[in-house]
mmCIF file of the N, C-alpha and C atoms, coordinates in Angstrom:
data_MODEL
# 
_entry.id   MODEL 
# 
loop_
_atom_site.group_PDB 
_atom_site.id 
_atom_site.type_symbol 
_atom_site.label_atom_id 
_atom_site.label_alt_id 
_atom_site.label_comp_id 
_atom_site.label_asym_id 
_atom_site.label_entity_id 
_atom_site.label_seq_id 
_atom_site.pdbx_PDB_ins_code 
_atom_site.Cartn_x 
_atom_site.Cartn_y 
_atom_site.Cartn_z 
_atom_site.occupancy 
_atom_site.B_iso_or_equiv 
_atom_site.pdbx_formal_charge 
_atom_site.auth_seq_id 
_atom_site.auth_comp_id 
_atom_site.auth_asym_id 
_atom_site.auth_atom_id 
_atom_site.pdbx_PDB_model_num 
ATOM 1   N N  . MET A 1 1  ? 93.340 104.514 100.466 1.00 0.00 ? 1  MET A N  1 
ATOM 2   C CA . MET A 1 1  ? 92.277 105.322 101.011 1.00 0.00 ? 1  MET A CA 1 
ATOM 3   C C  . MET A 1 1  ? 91.604 106.052 99.856  1.00 0.00 ? 1  MET A C  1 
ATOM 4   N N  . ILE A 1 2  ? 90.282 106.020 99.873  1.00 0.00 ? 2  ILE A N  1 
ATOM 5   C CA . ILE A 1 2  ? 89.494 106.730 98.878  1.00 0.00 ? 2  ILE A CA 1 
ATOM 6   C C  . ILE A 1 2  ? 88.704 107.795 99.626  1.00 0.00 ? 2  ILE A C  1 
ATOM 7   N N  . LEU A 1 3  ? 88.836 109.028 99.192  1.00 0.00 ? 3  LEU A N  1 
ATOM 8   C CA . LEU A 1 3  ? 88.224 110.160 99.877  1.00 0.00 ? 3  LEU A CA 1 
ATOM 9   C C  . LEU A 1 3  ? 87.170 110.786 98.976  1.00 0.00 ? 3  LEU A C  1 
ATOM 10  N N  . GLU A 1 4  ? 85.995 111.036 99.542  1.00 0.00 ? 4  GLU A N  1 
ATOM 11  C CA . GLU A 1 4  ? 84.917 111.707 98.805  1.00 0.00 ? 4  GLU A CA 1 
ATOM 12  C C  . GLU A 1 4  ? 84.343 112.802 99.691  1.00 0.00 ? 4  GLU A C  1 
ATOM 13  N N  . LEU A 1 5  ? 84.230 114.006 99.145  1.00 0.00 ? 5  LEU A N  1 
ATOM 14  C CA . LEU A 1 5  ? 83.684 115.151 99.861  1.00 0.00 ? 5  LEU A CA 1 
ATOM 15  C C  . LEU A 1 5  ? 82.329 115.500 99.274  1.00 0.00 ? 5  LEU A C  1 
ATOM 16  N N  . LYS A 1 6  ? 81.349 115.683 100.137 1.00 0.00 ? 6  LYS A N  1 
ATOM 17  C CA . LYS A 1 6  ? 80.016 116.110 99.727  1.00 0.00 ? 6  LYS A CA 1 
ATOM 18  C C  . LYS A 1 6  ? 79.708 117.432 100.422 1.00 0.00 ? 6  LYS A C  1 
ATOM 19  N N  . VAL A 1 7  ? 79.314 118.417 99.650  1.00 0.00 ? 7  VAL A N  1 
ATOM 20  C CA . VAL A 1 7  ? 78.937 119.713 100.206 1.00 0.00 ? 7  VAL A CA 1 
ATOM 21  C C  . VAL A 1 7  ? 77.435 119.704 100.443 1.00 0.00 ? 7  VAL A C  1 
ATOM 22  N N  . ASP A 1 8  ? 77.033 120.114 101.627 1.00 0.00 ? 8  ASP A N  1 
ATOM 23  C CA . ASP A 1 8  ? 75.631 120.128 102.045 1.00 0.00 ? 8  ASP A CA 1 
ATOM 24  C C  . ASP A 1 8  ? 74.990 118.743 101.938 1.00 0.00 ? 8  ASP A C  1 
ATOM 25  N N  . ASP A 1 9  ? 75.745 117.724 102.301 1.00 0.00 ? 9  ASP A N  1 
ATOM 26  C CA . ASP A 1 9  ? 75.258 116.347 102.308 1.00 0.00 ? 9  ASP A CA 1 
ATOM 27  C C  . ASP A 1 9  ? 75.980 115.600 103.436 1.00 0.00 ? 9  ASP A C  1 
ATOM 28  N N  . THR A 1 10 ? 75.670 114.341 103.595 1.00 0.00 ? 10 THR A N  1 
ATOM 29  C CA . THR A 1 10 ? 76.199 113.569 104.722 1.00 0.00 ? 10 THR A CA 1 
ATOM 30  C C  . THR A 1 10 ? 77.423 112.732 104.322 1.00 0.00 ? 10 THR A C  1 
ATOM 31  N N  . PRO A 1 11 ? 78.224 112.363 105.320 1.00 0.00 ? 11 PRO A N  1 
ATOM 32  C CA . PRO A 1 11 ? 79.340 111.463 105.043 1.00 0.00 ? 11 PRO A CA 1 
ATOM 33  C C  . PRO A 1 11 ? 78.858 110.101 104.517 1.00 0.00 ? 11 PRO A C  1 
ATOM 34  N N  . GLY A 1 12 ? 77.700 109.672 104.976 1.00 0.00 ? 12 GLY A N  1 
ATOM 35  C CA . GLY A 1 12 ? 77.139 108.418 104.493 1.00 0.00 ? 12 GLY A CA 1 
ATOM 36  C C  . GLY A 1 12 ? 76.851 108.460 102.994 1.00 0.00 ? 12 GLY A C  1 
ATOM 37  N N  . ALA A 1 13 ? 76.388 109.602 102.508 1.00 0.00 ? 13 ALA A N  1 
ATOM 38  C CA . ALA A 1 13 ? 76.130 109.753 101.069 1.00 0.00 ? 13 ALA A CA 1 
ATOM 39  C C  . ALA A 1 13 ? 77.435 109.684 100.281 1.00 0.00 ? 13 ALA A C  1 
ATOM 40  N N  . ALA A 1 14 ? 78.496 110.223 100.848 1.00 0.00 ? 14 ALA A N  1 
ATOM 41  C CA . ALA A 1 14 ? 79.800 110.177 100.184 1.00 0.00 ? 14 ALA A CA 1 
ATOM 42  C C  . ALA A 1 14 ? 80.299 108.736 100.087 1.00 0.00 ? 14 ALA A C  1 
ATOM 43  N N  . ILE A 1 15 ? 80.175 107.965 101.153 1.00 0.00 ? 15 ILE A N  1 
ATOM 44  C CA . ILE A 1 15 ? 80.613 106.568 101.138 1.00 0.00 ? 15 ILE A CA 1 
ATOM 45  C C  . ILE A 1 15 ? 79.727 105.746 100.216 1.00 0.00 ? 15 ILE A C  1 
ATOM 46  N N  . ARG A 1 16 ? 78.447 106.045 100.187 1.00 0.00 ? 16 ARG A N  1 
ATOM 47  C CA . ARG A 1 16 ? 77.532 105.353 99.281  1.00 0.00 ? 16 ARG A CA 1 
ATOM 48  C C  . ARG A 1 16 ? 77.964 105.560 97.823  1.00 0.00 ? 16 ARG A C  1 
ATOM 49  N N  . GLN A 1 17 ? 78.394 106.779 97.495  1.00 0.00 ? 17 GLN A N  1 
ATOM 50  C CA . GLN A 1 17 ? 78.866 107.067 96.135  1.00 0.00 ? 17 GLN A CA 1 
ATOM 51  C C  . GLN A 1 17 ? 80.133 106.277 95.823  1.00 0.00 ? 17 GLN A C  1 
ATOM 52  N N  . ILE A 1 18 ? 81.047 106.185 96.781  1.00 0.00 ? 18 ILE A N  1 
ATOM 53  C CA . ILE A 1 18 ? 82.275 105.412 96.589  1.00 0.00 ? 18 ILE A CA 1 
ATOM 54  C C  . ILE A 1 18 ? 81.936 103.960 96.267  1.00 0.00 ? 18 ILE A C  1 
ATOM 55  N N  . ARG A 1 19 ? 80.995 103.394 97.009  1.00 0.00 ? 19 ARG A N  1 
ATOM 56  C CA . ARG A 1 19 ? 80.583 101.996 96.780  1.00 0.00 ? 19 ARG A CA 1 
ATOM 57  C C  . ARG A 1 19 ? 79.866 101.824 95.436  1.00 0.00 ? 19 ARG A C  1 
ATOM 58  N N  . GLU A 1 20 ? 78.897 102.704 95.152  1.00 0.00 ? 20 GLU A N  1 
ATOM 59  C CA . GLU A 1 20 ? 78.083 102.573 93.941  1.00 0.00 ? 20 GLU A CA 1 
ATOM 60  C C  . GLU A 1 20 ? 78.898 102.731 92.664  1.00 0.00 ? 20 GLU A C  1 
ATOM 61  N N  . LYS A 1 21 ? 79.865 103.627 92.679  1.00 0.00 ? 21 LYS A N  1 
ATOM 62  C CA . LYS A 1 21 ? 80.667 103.876 91.476  1.00 0.00 ? 21 LYS A CA 1 
ATOM 63  C C  . LYS A 1 21 ? 81.878 102.953 91.374  1.00 0.00 ? 21 LYS A C  1 
ATOM 64  N N  . GLY A 1 22 ? 82.082 102.107 92.375  1.00 0.00 ? 22 GLY A N  1 
ATOM 65  C CA . GLY A 1 22 ? 83.149 101.111 92.312  1.00 0.00 ? 22 GLY A CA 1 
ATOM 66  C C  . GLY A 1 22 ? 84.558 101.689 92.300  1.00 0.00 ? 22 GLY A C  1 
ATOM 67  N N  . TYR A 1 23 ? 84.781 102.745 93.041  1.00 0.00 ? 23 TYR A N  1 
ATOM 68  C CA . TYR A 1 23 ? 86.095 103.381 93.057  1.00 0.00 ? 23 TYR A CA 1 
ATOM 69  C C  . TYR A 1 23 ? 87.210 102.421 93.485  1.00 0.00 ? 23 TYR A C  1 
ATOM 70  N N  . ALA A 1 24 ? 86.908 101.460 94.335  1.00 0.00 ? 24 ALA A N  1 
ATOM 71  C CA . ALA A 1 24 ? 87.930 100.537 94.837  1.00 0.00 ? 24 ALA A CA 1 
ATOM 72  C C  . ALA A 1 24 ? 88.428 99.580  93.760  1.00 0.00 ? 24 ALA A C  1 
ATOM 73  N N  . LEU A 1 25 ? 87.694 99.427  92.681  1.00 0.00 ? 25 LEU A N  1 
ATOM 74  C CA . LEU A 1 25 ? 88.102 98.508  91.620  1.00 0.00 ? 25 LEU A CA 1 
ATOM 75  C C  . LEU A 1 25 ? 89.438 98.899  90.995  1.00 0.00 ? 25 LEU A C  1 
ATOM 76  N N  . ARG A 1 26 ? 89.793 100.161 91.039  1.00 0.00 ? 26 ARG A N  1 
ATOM 77  C CA . ARG A 1 26 ? 91.077 100.612 90.490  1.00 0.00 ? 26 ARG A CA 1 
ATOM 78  C C  . ARG A 1 26 ? 92.257 99.968  91.219  1.00 0.00 ? 26 ARG A C  1 
ATOM 79  N N  . PHE A 1 27 ? 92.082 99.637  92.482  1.00 0.00 ? 27 PHE A N  1 
ATOM 80  C CA . PHE A 1 27 ? 93.160 99.035  93.256  1.00 0.00 ? 27 PHE A CA 1 
ATOM 81  C C  . PHE A 1 27 ? 93.339 97.552  92.945  1.00 0.00 ? 27 PHE A C  1 
ATOM 82  N N  . LYS A 1 28 ? 92.330 96.924  92.373  1.00 0.00 ? 28 LYS A N  1 
ATOM 83  C CA . LYS A 1 28 ? 92.387 95.489  92.122  1.00 0.00 ? 28 LYS A CA 1 
ATOM 84  C C  . LYS A 1 28 ? 93.128 95.139  90.843  1.00 0.00 ? 28 LYS A C  1 
ATOM 85  N N  . GLY A 1 29 ? 93.358 96.081  89.966  1.00 0.00 ? 29 GLY A N  1 
ATOM 86  C CA . GLY A 1 29 ? 94.064 95.816  88.721  1.00 0.00 ? 29 GLY A CA 1 
ATOM 87  C C  . GLY A 1 29 ? 93.153 95.201  87.671  1.00 0.00 ? 29 GLY A C  1 
ATOM 88  N N  . LYS A 1 30 ? 93.746 94.862  86.543  1.00 0.00 ? 30 LYS A N  1 
ATOM 89  C CA . LYS A 1 30 ? 92.981 94.285  85.435  1.00 0.00 ? 30 LYS A CA 1 
ATOM 90  C C  . LYS A 1 30 ? 92.719 92.809  85.672  1.00 0.00 ? 30 LYS A C  1 
ATOM 91  N N  . LEU A 1 31 ? 91.709 92.301  85.004  1.00 0.00 ? 31 LEU A N  1 
ATOM 92  C CA . LEU A 1 31 ? 91.319 90.907  85.116  1.00 0.00 ? 31 LEU A CA 1 
ATOM 93  C C  . LEU A 1 31 ? 92.491 89.996  84.735  1.00 0.00 ? 31 LEU A C  1 
ATOM 94  N N  . GLY A 1 32 ? 92.800 89.042  85.581  1.00 0.00 ? 32 GLY A N  1 
ATOM 95  C CA . GLY A 1 32 ? 93.888 88.108  85.326  1.00 0.00 ? 32 GLY A CA 1 
ATOM 96  C C  . GLY A 1 32 ? 95.250 88.573  85.806  1.00 0.00 ? 32 GLY A C  1 
ATOM 97  N N  . GLU A 1 33 ? 95.358 89.830  86.213  1.00 0.00 ? 33 GLU A N  1 
ATOM 98  C CA . GLU A 1 33 ? 96.616 90.358  86.736  1.00 0.00 ? 33 GLU A CA 1 
ATOM 99  C C  . GLU A 1 33 ? 96.623 90.268  88.254  1.00 0.00 ? 33 GLU A C  1 
ATOM 100 N N  . LYS A 1 34 ? 97.817 90.279  88.800  1.00 0.00 ? 34 LYS A N  1 
ATOM 101 C CA . LYS A 1 34 ? 97.944 90.367  90.247  1.00 0.00 ? 34 LYS A CA 1 
ATOM 102 C C  . LYS A 1 34 ? 97.509 91.764  90.691  1.00 0.00 ? 34 LYS A C  1 
ATOM 103 N N  . PRO A 1 35 ? 96.812 91.866  91.814  1.00 0.00 ? 35 PRO A N  1 
ATOM 104 C CA . PRO A 1 35 ? 96.415 93.201  92.290  1.00 0.00 ? 35 PRO A CA 1 
ATOM 105 C C  . PRO A 1 35 ? 97.633 94.094  92.520  1.00 0.00 ? 35 PRO A C  1 
ATOM 106 N N  . LYS A 1 36 ? 97.488 95.379  92.192  1.00 0.00 ? 36 LYS A N  1 
ATOM 107 C CA . LYS A 1 36 ? 98.577 96.336  92.388  1.00 0.00 ? 36 LYS A CA 1 
ATOM 108 C C  . LYS A 1 36 ? 98.740 96.674  93.863  1.00 0.00 ? 36 LYS A C  1 
ATOM 109 N N  . TYR A 1 37 ? 97.666 96.624  94.587  1.00 0.00 ? 37 TYR A N  1 
ATOM 110 C CA . TYR A 1 37 ? 97.681 96.946  96.022  1.00 0.00 ? 37 TYR A CA 1 
ATOM 111 C C  . TYR A 1 37 ? 97.045 95.784  96.751  1.00 0.00 ? 37 TYR A C  1 
ATOM 112 N N  . THR A 1 38 ? 97.683 95.317  97.790  1.00 0.00 ? 38 THR A N  1 
ATOM 113 C CA . THR A 1 38 ? 97.173 94.125  98.473  1.00 0.00 ? 38 THR A CA 1 
ATOM 114 C C  . THR A 1 38 ? 96.780 94.387  99.932  1.00 0.00 ? 38 THR A C  1 
ATOM 115 N N  . GLY A 1 39 ? 96.578 95.624  100.288 1.00 0.00 ? 39 GLY A N  1 
ATOM 116 C CA . GLY A 1 39 ? 96.213 95.945  101.669 1.00 0.00 ? 39 GLY A CA 1 
ATOM 117 C C  . GLY A 1 39 ? 94.736 96.244  101.829 1.00 0.00 ? 39 GLY A C  1 
ATOM 118 N N  . ARG A 1 40 ? 94.431 96.886  102.896 1.00 0.00 ? 40 ARG A N  1 
ATOM 119 C CA . ARG A 1 40 ? 93.052 97.255  103.222 1.00 0.00 ? 40 ARG A CA 1 
ATOM 120 C C  . ARG A 1 40 ? 92.691 98.548  102.502 1.00 0.00 ? 40 ARG A C  1 
ATOM 121 N N  . ILE A 1 41 ? 91.482 98.623  101.969 1.00 0.00 ? 41 ILE A N  1 
ATOM 122 C CA . ILE A 1 41 ? 91.012 99.838  101.295 1.00 0.00 ? 41 ILE A CA 1 
ATOM 123 C C  . ILE A 1 41 ? 89.998 100.520 102.198 1.00 0.00 ? 41 ILE A C  1 
ATOM 124 N N  . LEU A 1 42 ? 90.258 101.776 102.508 1.00 0.00 ? 42 LEU A N  1 
ATOM 125 C CA . LEU A 1 42 ? 89.377 102.556 103.373 1.00 0.00 ? 42 LEU A CA 1 
ATOM 126 C C  . LEU A 1 42 ? 88.597 103.566 102.538 1.00 0.00 ? 42 LEU A C  1 
ATOM 127 N N  . ALA A 1 43 ? 87.321 103.706 102.832 1.00 0.00 ? 43 ALA A N  1 
ATOM 128 C CA . ALA A 1 43 ? 86.490 104.742 102.230 1.00 0.00 ? 43 ALA A CA 1 
ATOM 129 C C  . ALA A 1 43 ? 86.290 105.821 103.284 1.00 0.00 ? 43 ALA A C  1 
ATOM 130 N N  . VAL A 1 44 ? 86.622 107.047 102.925 1.00 0.00 ? 44 VAL A N  1 
ATOM 131 C CA . VAL A 1 44 ? 86.470 108.178 103.841 1.00 0.00 ? 44 VAL A CA 1 
ATOM 132 C C  . VAL A 1 44 ? 85.453 109.136 103.232 1.00 0.00 ? 44 VAL A C  1 
ATOM 133 N N  . GLY A 1 45 ? 84.340 109.315 103.917 1.00 0.00 ? 45 GLY A N  1 
ATOM 134 C CA . GLY A 1 45 ? 83.303 110.235 103.469 1.00 0.00 ? 45 GLY A CA 1 
ATOM 135 C C  . GLY A 1 45 ? 83.297 111.470 104.354 1.00 0.00 ? 45 GLY A C  1 
ATOM 136 N N  . ILE A 1 46 ? 83.287 112.628 103.705 1.00 0.00 ? 46 ILE A N  1 
ATOM 137 C CA . ILE A 1 46 ? 83.261 113.894 104.445 1.00 0.00 ? 46 ILE A CA 1 
ATOM 138 C C  . ILE A 1 46 ? 82.048 114.688 103.976 1.00 0.00 ? 46 ILE A C  1 
ATOM 139 N N  . GLY A 1 47 ? 81.265 115.152 104.923 1.00 0.00 ? 47 GLY A N  1 
ATOM 140 C CA . GLY A 1 47 ? 80.134 116.023 104.640 1.00 0.00 ? 47 GLY A CA 1 
ATOM 141 C C  . GLY A 1 47 ? 80.448 117.413 105.169 1.00 0.00 ? 47 GLY A C  1 
ATOM 142 N N  . TYR A 1 48 ? 80.269 118.434 104.331 1.00 0.00 ? 48 TYR A N  1 
ATOM 143 C CA . TYR A 1 48 ? 80.575 119.809 104.717 1.00 0.00 ? 48 TYR A CA 1 
ATOM 144 C C  . TYR A 1 48 ? 79.338 120.674 104.525 1.00 0.00 ? 48 TYR A C  1 
ATOM 145 N N  . GLU A 1 49 ? 78.971 121.401 105.556 1.00 0.00 ? 49 GLU A N  1 
ATOM 146 C CA . GLU A 1 49 ? 77.823 122.313 105.502 1.00 0.00 ? 49 GLU A CA 1 
ATOM 147 C C  . GLU A 1 49 ? 78.315 123.735 105.255 1.00 0.00 ? 49 GLU A C  1 
ATOM 148 N N  . LYS A 1 50 ? 77.910 124.321 104.137 1.00 0.00 ? 50 LYS A N  1 
ATOM 149 C CA . LYS A 1 50 ? 78.371 125.667 103.775 1.00 0.00 ? 50 LYS A CA 1 
ATOM 150 C C  . LYS A 1 50 ? 77.951 126.726 104.794 1.00 0.00 ? 50 LYS A C  1 
ATOM 151 N N  . LYS A 1 51 ? 76.688 126.668 105.202 1.00 0.00 ? 51 LYS A N  1 
ATOM 152 C CA . LYS A 1 51 ? 76.171 127.714 106.092 1.00 0.00 ? 51 LYS A CA 1 
ATOM 153 C C  . LYS A 1 51 ? 76.869 127.740 107.438 1.00 0.00 ? 51 LYS A C  1 
ATOM 154 N N  . THR A 1 52 ? 77.022 126.578 108.046 1.00 0.00 ? 52 THR A N  1 
ATOM 155 C CA . THR A 1 52 ? 77.591 126.515 109.395 1.00 0.00 ? 52 THR A CA 1 
ATOM 156 C C  . THR A 1 52 ? 79.102 126.310 109.395 1.00 0.00 ? 52 THR A C  1 
ATOM 157 N N  . LYS A 1 53 ? 79.653 125.965 108.225 1.00 0.00 ? 53 LYS A N  1 
ATOM 158 C CA . LYS A 1 53 ? 81.080 125.655 108.080 1.00 0.00 ? 53 LYS A CA 1 
ATOM 159 C C  . LYS A 1 53 ? 81.510 124.491 108.981 1.00 0.00 ? 53 LYS A C  1 
ATOM 160 N N  . GLN A 1 54 ? 80.575 123.597 109.238 1.00 0.00 ? 54 GLN A N  1 
ATOM 161 C CA . GLN A 1 54 ? 80.843 122.399 110.032 1.00 0.00 ? 54 GLN A CA 1 
ATOM 162 C C  . GLN A 1 54 ? 81.050 121.220 109.095 1.00 0.00 ? 54 GLN A C  1 
ATOM 163 N N  . HIS A 1 55 ? 81.818 120.263 109.569 1.00 0.00 ? 55 HIS A N  1 
ATOM 164 C CA . HIS A 1 55 ? 82.017 119.064 108.775 1.00 0.00 ? 55 HIS A CA 1 
ATOM 165 C C  . HIS A 1 55 ? 81.861 117.824 109.659 1.00 0.00 ? 55 HIS A C  1 
ATOM 166 N N  . ALA A 1 56 ? 81.590 116.711 108.998 1.00 0.00 ? 56 ALA A N  1 
ATOM 167 C CA . ALA A 1 56 ? 81.505 115.423 109.680 1.00 0.00 ? 56 ALA A CA 1 
ATOM 168 C C  . ALA A 1 56 ? 82.235 114.413 108.799 1.00 0.00 ? 56 ALA A C  1 
ATOM 169 N N  . CYS A 1 57 ? 82.762 113.386 109.425 1.00 0.00 ? 57 CYS A N  1 
ATOM 170 C CA . CYS A 1 57 ? 83.561 112.409 108.703 1.00 0.00 ? 57 CYS A CA 1 
ATOM 171 C C  . CYS A 1 57 ? 83.159 110.997 109.124 1.00 0.00 ? 57 CYS A C  1 
ATOM 172 N N  . LYS A 1 58 ? 83.243 110.069 108.167 1.00 0.00 ? 58 LYS A N  1 
ATOM 173 C CA . LYS A 1 58 ? 82.953 108.673 108.441 1.00 0.00 ? 58 LYS A CA 1 
ATOM 174 C C  . LYS A 1 58 ? 83.972 107.837 107.661 1.00 0.00 ? 58 LYS A C  1 
ATOM 175 N N  . VAL A 1 59 ? 84.513 106.796 108.311 1.00 0.00 ? 59 VAL A N  1 
ATOM 176 C CA . VAL A 1 59 ? 85.495 105.929 107.681 1.00 0.00 ? 59 VAL A CA 1 
ATOM 177 C C  . VAL A 1 59 ? 84.976 104.495 107.725 1.00 0.00 ? 59 VAL A C  1 
ATOM 178 N N  . GLU A 1 60 ? 85.061 103.797 106.593 1.00 0.00 ? 60 GLU A N  1 
ATOM 179 C CA . GLU A 1 60 ? 84.662 102.394 106.517 1.00 0.00 ? 60 GLU A CA 1 
ATOM 180 C C  . GLU A 1 60 ? 85.727 101.594 105.778 1.00 0.00 ? 60 GLU A C  1 
ATOM 181 N N  . VAL A 1 61 ? 85.884 100.350 106.161 1.00 0.00 ? 61 VAL A N  1 
ATOM 182 C CA . VAL A 1 61 ? 86.763 99.443  105.434 1.00 0.00 ? 61 VAL A CA 1 
ATOM 183 C C  . VAL A 1 61 ? 85.957 98.862  104.286 1.00 0.00 ? 61 VAL A C  1 
ATOM 184 N N  . LEU A 1 62 ? 86.439 99.074  103.052 1.00 0.00 ? 62 LEU A N  1 
ATOM 185 C CA . LEU A 1 62 ? 85.741 98.538  101.892 1.00 0.00 ? 62 LEU A CA 1 
ATOM 186 C C  . LEU A 1 62 ? 86.114 97.085  101.653 1.00 0.00 ? 62 LEU A C  1 
ATOM 187 N N  . SER A 1 63 ? 87.400 96.799  101.701 1.00 0.00 ? 63 SER A N  1 
ATOM 188 C CA . SER A 1 63 ? 87.828 95.416  101.474 1.00 0.00 ? 63 SER A CA 1 
ATOM 189 C C  . SER A 1 63 ? 89.254 95.218  101.947 1.00 0.00 ? 63 SER A C  1 
ATOM 190 N N  . ASN A 1 64 ? 89.609 93.975  102.032 1.00 0.00 ? 64 ASN A N  1 
ATOM 191 C CA . ASN A 1 64 ? 90.966 93.591  102.373 1.00 0.00 ? 64 ASN A CA 1 
ATOM 192 C C  . ASN A 1 64 ? 91.439 92.709  101.227 1.00 0.00 ? 64 ASN A C  1 
ATOM 193 N N  . LEU A 1 65 ? 92.374 93.197  100.432 1.00 0.00 ? 65 LEU A N  1 
ATOM 194 C CA . LEU A 1 65 ? 92.798 92.496  99.226  1.00 0.00 ? 65 LEU A CA 1 
ATOM 195 C C  . LEU A 1 65 ? 93.979 91.558  99.439  1.00 0.00 ? 65 LEU A C  1 
ATOM 196 N N  . ARG A 1 66 ? 94.318 91.242  100.655 1.00 0.00 ? 66 ARG A N  1 
ATOM 197 C CA . ARG A 1 66 ? 95.466 90.353  100.873 1.00 0.00 ? 66 ARG A CA 1 
ATOM 198 C C  . ARG A 1 66 ? 95.215 89.007  100.208 1.00 0.00 ? 66 ARG A C  1 
ATOM 199 N N  . MET A 1 67 ? 96.226 88.547  99.493  1.00 0.00 ? 67 MET A N  1 
ATOM 200 C CA . MET A 1 67 ? 96.082 87.261  98.784  1.00 0.00 ? 67 MET A CA 1 
ATOM 201 C C  . MET A 1 67 ? 97.200 86.325  99.139  1.00 0.00 ? 67 MET A C  1 
# 
């Protein structure tokens, strides 16, 4: 699970950052090596509004590394 928190922004923006920066690549290991983790990778984006102290959450499956 990869978690990203955005203050005064949306959960979608947090998940977009996870995808754009390639955070899931750390789970795949180095080129030519067997992956260190072979399960499903979840991206969890949380948006928090300072003024209202409300939050929203969104979860997406990034990939399934089963081999």
